[in-house]
N, C-alpha and C positions, 0 to 999 in steps of 0.2 A: 209713497208715506201719503195716507189720508190728510187732506188738509180740511177744515172745520172745526165749529163749535160740537163739544161733546153736549149733547142731549139728553144722555140717560145712560146708566150703567146698570148693570143686573148680576146677578152671583146666585148660582143655585149647586146644590148636591144632595145626591140621591144614594141611598145603599144598593149596591148591585143586586143585592137580596131580594128584595122589594120588589126590583124588573124582574127578576126570574122567577119570582115567585107568581107576578102576574100575568107572565107568559105561559109559566104551565097550565096555571087556572082556566086561563080565558084564549091562550093559543093565537090563531089567526085573527080570532073577533078584537083581542085586545092591539096586537100587531096593525091592523088594518085601520084602526081608530087614532090610532099615536103616529104609527110611522108610514111613510112613503114608499113605494114599492123600490125606488133605489137604496132608500134605506134599510128596505129588509134584504134585499140581495147581498148588499153591502155587509151587515151585522154577520147575515146567515152562514157566510162563509169563514167567520173568523174562528179562531179554537176556542174561544170563549165569547159567545155570540151574546150572552147579557149583559157583559162588561162594555162593549159596542151599543148595546141599545139603552142602558144608564146612561152613556157620556151624551147618546143624541139628546135624551130625555132632558140631562142637565143643561145643553145649550137650547133646548125648545124653552125650558123655563125662564133661562137668563135673560135671552132675547125679549121674551114677553113682557118681564120684569124690567127690562131697558126701556122699553117700550112703555111702561106705566099701565100697561093695561092687564098682564098676565093672561091664561089662556081663557079665551072666551068669546063674545060675540065679535069683538074685533080683528083676533087672531086666532084660529084655531091650531089646534098639534099639526096638522096638514099644511097651515099657511105657511110654516116655519119647517124647511129642509136644511140637511145636512148634508154636506158633499164634503169631499178632501181634494185639495189643491194636487192636482196630478205630480207635480216635481217634488214638493216639501211633506205632503201627506197631512197638512194642517187641515183644520176641519175649516169649512165656510158654509156660510149660511148662503140657501138659496130660497127664497119666498115665492109662495104661489102669485098668481094672479092677484088674487084678490089681498094679499101679502104685499106685494108690490104695488098697489094703487093705496094702500094703506098708509105705507110706508112713505109716497108720494105726497099723501095729505099733508102729512106732518112734515116735509121737505126734510126725511131724512134720505142721504147719500150713499152713508158706509156703516156696514155691520161688520163689527171685528169680533172676533170668538176668539177665547182661550179655553181649551179642554186638559185638565190633569186627572188620571186614576190610580188607584190602587187595585186590587183584588176584591176590596170590600167596597167602593167607593167611588164616585164619580163626582167632579168638580169642574165648572165652567163659568166663564164670566164674559159677558157681553157688555160692549160700549157703543152705543148710537151715535152716528154725528150726522 
């Protein structure tokens, strides 16, 4: 269990169709701008890749909101990666080197996320300590 003061929370919900439309329109150009190679490998193996891509989009947005920065100069899409716990399957945030340094500069030690989705929407919440 994580100990520490909560310094930020973030929430994001995205329509799966919106992400599917962007993938259809822009293909790998879109995926390479938003998702890490590991995320793409994971999502592309799923029965409904758009649902997994939407979930990762929502997590990245929620984390950036919890940091209070949004996606931009401080944290880019690729600075916030999402993997899965090997035992539970729960999503885990993996920061790039730049993202890790930014988190350290803000004294952030823990990033917790929760993800839920239906066929139409993905919603994620992030709490940082």
